VEXDREN-2710 file (C-alpha; in Angstrom, 1 decimal):
% VEXDREN-2710
k/r/px/py/pz
1/UNK/6.2/-66.7/46.0
2/UNK/7.2/-63.1/46.2
3/UNK/10.3/-64.1/48.2
4/UNK/11.4/-66.4/45.4
5/UNK/10.9/-63.7/42.8
6/UNK/13.2/-61.4/44.8
7/UNK/15.8/-64.0/45.2
8/UNK/15.9/-64.7/41.4
9/UNK/16.1/-61.0/40.7
10/UNK/19.0/-60.5/43.1
11/UNK/20.9/-63.5/41.7
12/UNK/20.3/-62.2/38.2
13/UNK/21.7/-58.8/39.1
14/UNK/24.7/-60.2/40.8
15/UNK/25.4/-62.6/37.9
16/UNK/25.4/-59.8/35.3
17/UNK/26.7/-56.9/37.3
18/UNK/27.8/-54.8/34.2
19/UNK/24.5/-54.9/32.4
20/UNK/22.5/-54.6/35.6
21/UNK/24.4/-51.4/36.5
22/UNK/23.7/-50.0/33.0
23/UNK/20.0/-50.8/33.4
24/UNK/19.7/-49.3/36.9
25/UNK/21.6/-46.2/35.9
26/UNK/19.4/-45.7/32.8
27/UNK/16.3/-46.1/35.0
28/UNK/17.6/-43.6/37.5
29/UNK/18.4/-41.1/34.8
30/UNK/15.0/-41.6/33.2
31/UNK/13.1/-41.0/36.5
32/UNK/15.3/-38.0/37.3
33/UNK/14.8/-36.4/33.9
34/UNK/11.0/-37.0/34.1
35/UNK/10.8/-35.4/37.5
36/UNK/12.8/-32.4/36.3
37/UNK/10.6/-32.0/33.2
38/UNK/7.5/-32.2/35.4
39/UNK/8.9/-29.5/37.8
40/UNK/9.8/-27.2/34.8
41/UNK/6.4/-27.6/33.2
42/UNK/4.6/-27.0/36.5
43/UNK/6.6/-23.8/37.0
44/UNK/5.9/-22.6/33.5
45/UNK/2.1/-23.2/33.9
46/UNK/2.1/-21.4/37.2
47/UNK/2.9/-18.0/35.7
48/UNK/0.5/-15.2/36.8
49/UNK/-1.9/-17.6/38.6
50/UNK/-1.2/-16.2/42.0
51/UNK/-3.7/-13.4/41.5
52/UNK/-7.2/-14.1/42.9
53/UNK/-8.8/-12.7/39.7
54/UNK/-6.4/-14.3/37.3
55/UNK/-9.2/-16.0/35.3
56/UNK/-10.9/-12.6/34.7
57/UNK/-7.8/-10.4/34.0
58/UNK/-7.0/-9.6/30.4
59/UNK/-4.4/-7.4/28.7
60/UNK/-5.6/-5.5/25.6
61/UNK/-3.4/-5.8/22.5
62/UNK/-3.6/-3.3/19.6
63/UNK/-2.9/-4.4/16.0
64/UNK/-2.5/-1.7/13.3
65/UNK/-2.2/-2.3/9.6
66/UNK/-1.1/0.7/7.4
67/UNK/1.0/1.6/4.4
68/UNK/4.2/1.4/6.5
69/UNK/3.5/-2.2/7.4
70/UNK/1.7/-1.7/10.8
71/UNK/2.4/-2.7/14.3
72/UNK/1.4/-5.4/16.7
73/UNK/1.5/-4.0/20.2
74/UNK/0.7/-5.1/23.8
75/UNK/0.4/-1.4/24.8
76/UNK/-2.4/1.2/24.2
77/UNK/-3.1/4.9/24.3
78/UNK/-3.7/6.5/27.7
79/UNK/-7.5/7.0/27.3
80/UNK/-8.4/3.4/26.3
81/UNK/-8.6/1.7/29.7
82/UNK/-10.6/4.3/31.6
83/UNK/-12.9/4.9/28.6
84/UNK/-13.7/1.1/28.3
85/UNK/-14.5/1.0/32.0
86/UNK/-16.8/4.0/31.7
87/UNK/-18.5/2.8/28.5
88/UNK/-19.1/-0.8/29.5
89/UNK/-19.6/-0.9/33.3
90/UNK/-21.7/-4.0/33.1
91/UNK/-18.7/-5.9/31.6
92/UNK/-15.6/-4.2/32.9
93/UNK/-15.1/-4.3/36.7
94/UNK/-11.9/-2.2/36.8
95/UNK/-8.7/-1.4/34.8
96/UNK/-5.1/-0.5/35.4
97/UNK/-2.5/1.1/33.2
98/UNK/1.3/0.6/33.5
99/UNK/3.7/3.2/32.0
100/UNK/7.5/3.3/31.9
101/UNK/8.1/6.5/29.8
102/UNK/9.1/4.1/27.0
103/UNK/12.7/4.2/28.4
104/UNK/14.9/1.2/29.0
105/UNK/16.2/2.9/32.2
106/UNK/15.0/5.6/34.6
107/UNK/17.3/7.3/37.1
108/UNK/16.5/7.1/40.8
109/UNK/18.6/8.9/43.4
110/UNK/18.7/9.1/47.2
111/UNK/20.1/12.7/47.6
112/UNK/21.0/12.2/51.2
113/UNK/23.3/9.3/50.6
114/UNK/24.3/10.1/47.0
115/UNK/23.1/6.7/45.8
116/UNK/21.9/7.0/42.2
117/UNK/21.2/4.2/39.8
118/UNK/19.6/3.8/36.3
119/UNK/16.8/1.4/37.0
120/UNK/15.4/-1.0/34.4
121/UNK/12.2/-2.1/36.3
122/UNK/10.3/1.1/37.2
123/UNK/6.7/1.6/36.3
124/UNK/3.9/4.0/37.1
125/UNK/0.4/2.6/37.7
126/UNK/-3.2/3.7/38.4
127/UNK/-4.4/3.7/42.0
128/UNK/-6.4/0.6/41.0
129/UNK/-3.2/-1.5/40.8
130/UNK/-4.1/-3.6/43.8
131/UNK/-7.7/-4.0/42.6
132/UNK/-6.3/-6.0/39.7
133/UNK/-3.2/-7.6/41.0
134/UNK/-2.5/-9.4/44.3
135/UNK/1.2/-8.5/44.7
136/UNK/2.1/-8.4/48.3
137/UNK/2.5/-5.1/50.1
138/UNK/4.6/-5.8/53.2
139/UNK/4.3/-2.2/54.6
140/UNK/1.8/0.5/53.6
141/UNK/-1.9/0.8/52.8
142/UNK/-3.1/-0.8/49.5
143/UNK/-6.1/1.5/49.5
144/UNK/-4.2/4.7/49.4
145/UNK/-0.6/3.8/48.5
146/UNK/-0.9/5.1/44.9
147/UNK/-3.4/7.9/45.4
148/UNK/-1.1/10.9/45.6
149/UNK/0.8/12.7/42.8
150/UNK/4.2/11.7/44.1
151/UNK/3.6/8.3/45.7
152/UNK/6.1/5.5/45.2
153/UNK/6.2/1.8/46.2
154/UNK/9.6/0.0/46.3
155/UNK/10.5/-3.6/46.8
156/UNK/12.4/-5.0/49.8
157/UNK/15.5/-5.3/47.7
158/UNK/15.3/-1.6/46.6
159/UNK/14.6/-0.5/50.2
160/UNK/17.9/-2.0/51.3
161/UNK/19.7/-0.8/48.2
162/UNK/18.8/2.9/48.7
163/UNK/18.2/3.1/52.5
164/UNK/20.1/0.3/54.1
165/UNK/18.6/-0.6/57.4
166/UNK/16.6/2.6/57.7
167/UNK/12.8/2.6/57.5
168/UNK/12.1/4.0/54.0
169/UNK/8.5/5.0/54.6
170/UNK/8.0/8.7/54.1
171/UNK/11.5/9.2/52.7
172/UNK/12.3/10.7/49.3
173/UNK/13.8/9.4/46.1
174/UNK/14.6/11.8/43.3
175/UNK/13.2/10.7/39.9
176/UNK/15.1/11.6/36.8
177/UNK/16.6/14.6/38.6
178/UNK/13.2/16.3/38.0
179/UNK/11.0/15.7/41.0
180/UNK/10.8/14.0/44.4
181/UNK/8.8/10.8/45.0
182/UNK/7.7/9.8/48.5
183/UNK/8.0/6.2/49.5
184/UNK/4.5/5.1/50.7
185/UNK/5.0/1.3/50.9
186/UNK/7.3/-1.7/50.6
187/UNK/6.4/-4.5/48.2
188/UNK/7.7/-8.1/48.5
189/UNK/10.2/-8.8/45.7
190/UNK/8.4/-9.7/42.5
191/UNK/7.7/-13.5/42.2
192/UNK/9.8/-15.1/39.5
193/UNK/6.6/-16.6/37.9
194/UNK/5.0/-13.5/36.7
195/UNK/5.5/-11.9/33.2
196/UNK/5.5/-8.4/34.8
197/UNK/8.8/-7.8/36.7
198/UNK/9.2/-4.6/38.7
199/UNK/11.3/-2.9/41.5
200/UNK/9.4/0.3/41.7
201/UNK/5.7/1.2/41.2
202/UNK/5.0/5.0/41.1
203/UNK/1.5/6.6/41.0
204/UNK/-0.1/7.6/37.8
205/UNK/-0.6/11.0/39.5
206/UNK/3.1/11.5/39.2
207/UNK/2.9/11.0/35.5
208/UNK/0.0/13.4/35.3
209/UNK/2.0/16.0/37.1
210/UNK/4.9/15.4/34.7
211/UNK/2.6/16.2/31.7
212/UNK/1.4/19.5/33.2
213/UNK/-1.5/18.3/35.3
214/UNK/-3.3/15.9/32.9
215/UNK/-2.5/12.7/31.1
216/UNK/-2.1/12.7/27.3
217/UNK/-5.5/12.5/25.5
218/UNK/-4.2/11.3/22.1
219/UNK/-5.6/8.0/20.8
220/UNK/-2.6/7.5/18.6
221/UNK/0.4/7.3/20.9
222/UNK/0.2/3.9/22.6
223/UNK/2.7/3.7/25.6
224/UNK/0.5/2.0/28.3
225/UNK/0.1/-1.6/29.1
226/UNK/-3.6/-1.9/30.0
227/UNK/-5.2/-4.6/31.9
228/UNK/-8.9/-5.2/32.5
229/UNK/-10.8/-7.2/35.1
230/UNK/-14.1/-8.5/33.7
231/UNK/-17.1/-8.8/35.9
232/UNK/-18.2/-12.3/37.0
233/UNK/-20.1/-13.9/34.2
234/UNK/-18.8/-11.6/31.5
235/UNK/-16.6/-13.1/28.8
236/UNK/-13.8/-11.9/26.6
237/UNK/-16.0/-12.4/23.5
238/UNK/-18.7/-10.2/25.0
239/UNK/-16.3/-7.3/25.2
240/UNK/-14.4/-8.0/21.9
241/UNK/-17.7/-7.9/20.0
242/UNK/-18.1/-4.2/21.1
243/UNK/-14.6/-3.2/20.1
244/UNK/-15.4/-2.2/16.5
245/UNK/-18.1/0.3/17.6
246/UNK/-15.7/1.5/20.3
247/UNK/-13.0/2.2/17.8
248/UNK/-15.4/4.1/15.5
249/UNK/-16.6/6.2/18.4
250/UNK/-13.3/7.2/19.9
251/UNK/-10.3/6.6/17.6
252/UNK/-9.4/9.3/15.1
253/UNK/-10.9/8.8/11.6
254/UNK/-7.5/8.1/10.0
255/UNK/-7.0/5.1/12.3
256/UNK/-10.4/3.5/12.3
257/UNK/-9.9/1.2/9.3
258/UNK/-6.5/0.1/10.5
259/UNK/-6.9/-0.7/14.2
260/UNK/-8.0/-3.9/15.8
261/UNK/-8.2/-4.5/19.6
262/UNK/-7.9/-8.0/21.1
263/UNK/-8.0/-9.4/24.6
264/UNK/-5.3/-11.7/25.8
265/UNK/-5.9/-13.7/29.0
266/UNK/-3.3/-12.9/31.7
267/UNK/-2.5/-16.6/32.1
268/UNK/-1.7/-16.9/28.4
269/UNK/0.8/-14.1/28.2
270/UNK/3.9/-16.0/29.4
271/UNK/3.4/-18.9/27.1
END
């Protein structure tokens, strides 16, 4: 029976070659487009899911409403992250801040080779960076790589760009022609499917040194992207319910009626 069906189908195709070709081409194009759409959607949905704690990582967003119209920001003042971790240890496991001096480019130079470039993807982070994110450190120690005041991690591409075939570990890169940073590790190039793209990660201790030995304590200036890892069993709503009291306790009086803090799941940021 099946053989007869096949023979009839083949004869029909051969008899109407033009229409058969159109139908086959349309079917092939339809299948190809469907597969491409599936691959694209799968890639979009994979953003930031490579981290083992992805389901517990949240970025804090700050919304301000005032007479000038207000601001919707994904960054926060320096003290917010550490203070939240200290105030609510039963909910917050750890936190990390990222800071880029609010500059579109930062100058990095290898004095020995006279290689200097204005870099667009340079950030400074707390030593808890690897307690939050699982970016691959090819060479170096995750436990100590960002502990020091002048520590710097660079990607493989940047290692080749500034040092060629030399081992960059322990070597120096000049930052903004102001101070020397010591390469403590080599990171794998940033995966394409993460909202946070970087080529350099410096230590927050370097920023502290640049501000005269301590980080800014103002609760108004908000230049830091701040990420929290919630403890197992804790929920975003648990913490968000405490934000109003937190704002009253720590933010200056003139801001308290205008500021709202919200948690945004890491896996929701890209989309």
